[in-house]
C-alpha positions in Angstrom: 97.4 183.3 -76.9 98.7 185.1 -73.1 101.9 185.7 -73.0 103.7 185.9 -69.9 105.5 188.9 -68.0 108.9 187.4 -69.4 107.4 187.2 -72.9 105.8 190.4 -73.1 108.8 192.5 -71.9 110.9 191.2 -74.1 108.6 191.2 -77.4 106.3 193.6 -76.9 106.2 196.0 -74.0 107.1 196.2 -70.6 104.2 197.0 -68.1 104.7 198.9 -64.0 102.3 199.1 -62.2 101.5 202.3 -60.1 100.3 203.7 -57.2 98.9 200.5 -55.9 97.6 199.4 -59.0 95.5 201.9 -60.1 98.3 203.1 -62.6 100.4 202.0 -64.6 103.3 202.5 -67.5 103.9 201.1 -71.0 107.7 201.1 -72.4 107.7 199.4 -75.7 110.1 197.3 -77.3 109.0 197.0 -81.0 107.1 198.6 -83.3 104.2 195.7 -83.2 99.9 195.7 -82.2 99.1 193.4 -79.3 95.8 193.5 -76.9 96.5 194.0 -73.2 94.0 192.6 -70.8 92.8 194.3 -67.2 91.4 192.4 -64.6 90.3 194.0 -61.2 90.4 191.3 -58.1 88.5 191.7 -54.5 91.0 191.8 -52.0 89.2 191.3 -49.0 89.1 187.2 -49.4 92.1 184.9 -49.2 91.2 183.7 -52.5 90.1 186.9 -54.1 87.4 187.0 -56.7 87.1 188.7 -60.1 85.7 191.2 -60.3 85.8 192.9 -63.6 88.1 192.2 -66.5 88.7 194.3 -70.0 91.1 194.2 -73.1 92.5 196.8 -75.0 93.9 196.9 -78.7 97.5 198.6 -78.3 99.4 200.3 -81.4 103.1 200.5 -81.1 103.9 203.4 -83.6 107.5 205.3 -84.6 107.8 208.5 -83.8 106.4 211.2 -86.4 109.1 213.2 -88.1 110.3 215.1 -91.1 112.0 213.7 -93.6 115.6 215.2 -94.3 114.7 216.6 -98.1 116.3 219.0 -99.7 113.9 221.3 -99.4 114.3 221.6 -95.1 118.0 220.8 -95.5 119.7 223.1 -97.7 118.8 226.5 -96.3 120.7 226.3 -93.5 123.2 223.8 -95.0 126.4 225.5 -95.4 130.0 224.5 -96.9 132.0 227.0 -95.4 130.8 226.5 -91.9 129.7 223.3 -91.6 126.5 221.4 -91.5 123.9 221.4 -88.9 121.0 219.9 -87.9 118.6 222.5 -88.0 115.9 222.3 -90.5 113.9 225.1 -92.3 111.6 226.2 -94.5 112.8 229.0 -96.3 110.1 231.0 -98.6 110.6 233.4 -100.8 108.7 237.0 -100.3 108.0 238.6 -103.8 104.2 239.3 -103.5 103.5 236.2 -105.4 102.5 232.5 -104.3 105.9 230.6 -103.6 105.2 226.3 -103.0 106.8 224.0 -100.9 106.8 220.5 -100.8 107.1 219.3 -97.0 107.6 214.9 -96.2 107.2 213.5 -92.9 106.8 209.8 -91.5 106.3 208.0 -88.8 103.4 207.4 -86.3 100.1 205.8 -87.2 100.0 206.8 -90.9 97.5 209.7 -91.1 98.0 213.5 -90.1 97.2 216.2 -89.2 99.4 219.4 -90.3 98.4 223.1 -89.0 100.5 226.4 -89.3 101.0 228.1 -86.0 100.7 231.9 -87.5 99.1 231.8 -91.3 99.4 234.8 -92.1 102.8 234.0 -92.6 102.5 230.9 -94.2 99.8 228.8 -94.8 99.4 224.8 -95.6 97.2 224.2 -98.9 94.6 221.6 -99.3 94.2 220.2 -96.2 91.2 219.1 -94.4 92.5 219.3 -90.3 89.2 217.4 -89.1 89.7 214.2 -91.1 93.7 214.5 -91.5 95.6 213.1 -94.9 97.4 209.9 -94.9 99.6 211.2 -97.6 103.0 211.8 -96.6 103.2 215.3 -97.9 101.6 218.6 -98.1 102.2 221.7 -100.1 102.8 224.8 -98.1 102.7 228.4 -99.7 104.1 231.8 -98.0 101.5 235.0 -98.0 102.0 238.1 -98.3 104.4 239.0 -95.1 107.7 238.4 -94.1 108.4 236.5 -90.4 108.9 233.3 -89.2 106.2 230.5 -87.7 106.1 226.8 -87.1 104.4 223.4 -88.9 103.0 221.2 -86.8 102.7 217.5 -88.2 100.6 215.6 -85.7 99.8 212.0 -85.7 96.1 212.2 -86.5 95.3 209.1 -83.6 98.0 210.3 -81.0 98.4 213.9 -80.9 101.2 213.6 -77.6 103.3 212.5 -81.0 104.2 215.4 -83.4 107.1 217.1 -84.6 107.5 220.9 -85.6 109.2 222.6 -88.1 110.5 226.4 -88.2 108.9 228.2 -91.5 110.3 231.3 -92.4 109.4 234.0 -95.2 112.0 236.6 -96.1 112.7 238.9 -98.9 115.4 238.1 -101.9 118.9 239.4 -101.1 120.8 238.1 -103.9 120.3 237.9 -107.4 123.9 236.7 -109.0 125.0 235.2 -112.3 128.0 232.5 -112.4 130.7 234.7 -113.4 132.4 231.6 -114.3 130.2 230.7 -117.5 131.7 231.0 -121.7 130.4 234.2 -122.7 130.2 232.7 -126.3 127.4 230.7 -127.1 127.5 228.1 -130.6 125.1 229.1 -133.1 121.7 226.4 -132.2 123.6 225.7 -129.7 122.8 226.6 -125.2 124.8 226.5 -122.4 123.7 226.6 -118.5 124.4 229.5 -116.4 123.7 228.8 -112.5 122.4 231.6 -110.6 122.5 232.5 -106.7 119.8 233.1 -105.4 119.9 234.0 -101.5 118.5 236.0 -98.4 119.8 238.0 -96.3 121.6 235.7 -94.3 123.0 233.9 -98.0 120.5 231.3 -97.4 119.2 229.1 -100.2 115.4 229.1 -100.8 113.8 225.8 -100.1 112.2 225.3 -103.7 112.0 228.2 -106.6 108.5 227.6 -107.8 106.8 230.9 -109.3 109.9 232.3 -109.4 110.3 232.1 -113.3 107.0 234.9 -112.9 109.1 237.3 -110.7 112.2 237.8 -112.9 111.7 239.7 -116.5 114.9 239.6 -118.7 115.5 242.1 -121.8 118.4 241.6 -124.1 120.4 243.8 -126.3 120.4 241.6 -129.1 116.5 239.6 -130.3 118.6 236.6 -131.6 120.0 235.5 -127.7 117.2 234.2 -125.9 116.9 232.9 -122.2 114.8 230.8 -120.2 114.1 230.5 -116.6 114.5 227.1 -115.3 114.3 225.0 -111.7 112.4 221.8 -110.2 108.8 222.5 -110.2 106.7 220.8 -107.5 105.8 218.3 -109.3 109.7 217.3 -109.8 110.4 217.6 -106.5 107.5 215.3 -105.1 108.4 212.6 -108.3 112.0 212.5 -107.1 111.3 211.9 -103.1 109.2 208.9 -103.8 110.8 207.8 -106.8 114.4 207.5 -104.2 112.3 205.9 -101.5 111.3 203.3 -104.3 114.6 202.2 -104.9 115.8 202.5 -101.8 113.2 199.9 -100.9 114.5 197.5 -103.8 118.2 197.7 -103.0 119.8 199.7 -100.4 122.7 200.3 -102.4 121.6 200.9 -104.9 122.3 204.8 -106.0 119.7 206.8 -108.0 121.3 209.1 -110.6 118.3 210.7 -112.1 116.7 211.7 -108.4 120.1 212.9 -107.6 120.4 214.9 -110.5 117.0 216.7 -109.7 117.1 217.1 -106.2 120.7 218.7 -106.4 119.4 221.0 -108.6 118.1 223.9 -106.1 120.0 226.8 -107.9 118.2 228.3 -111.1 119.6 227.9 -114.2 119.5 230.7 -116.6 119.4 228.8 -120.7 120.4 231.1 -123.6 119.0 229.6 -126.7 
């Protein structure tokens, strides 16, 4: 079906010629697929003959973007100074491996990810040549403090990409919540939030691998502590579970996922 210029500009895209019809621009108005037909005609005659024609499939996609999840929102969010739009993946530096899941969307649905400086952080289990159709990847800090950038690129359109700041910093604050009661009933437990921050007071994107960093000593053998934090699997499952619930009913709140994703600080459990 051949559409008129008015119909195509209303439903698909506005097409404008440039440089004596040798070039043209396409300004899409909807996320759709359509076929564009090119026709070349002669100009020497009153009734110019058709010299050649060709067709080209055009796919309109949305811009590639990082999803606004807790792993890149929480490091720069501060109740005292206000929220901002800066997104950051902040990983702890402890000479151990710490992973963070990064979520993205948009584009053709196939992506290529590249880390600017792999001596600071790297993308795990990702083949740049073949790309991925997954909507998330894992990144891990290397044995070096510093800043770098993560690029998510539309596999079929390299001009469609987004950049995320990635930073690896040492732990500057490890503080137990002093408001928690000191007495524990026999065979019961309490949860003690732990604030783990870098030198700027920022939260880390995830606490994966942190359990192996801290060692606990006890004055009494009948009291035990366990380091608890959301795992990588918890963070990924919570994100996809939230998306599923939103697709079913946009007005329904997922309490389970909200509880999981909001637990970005460590918890010490005394048993």
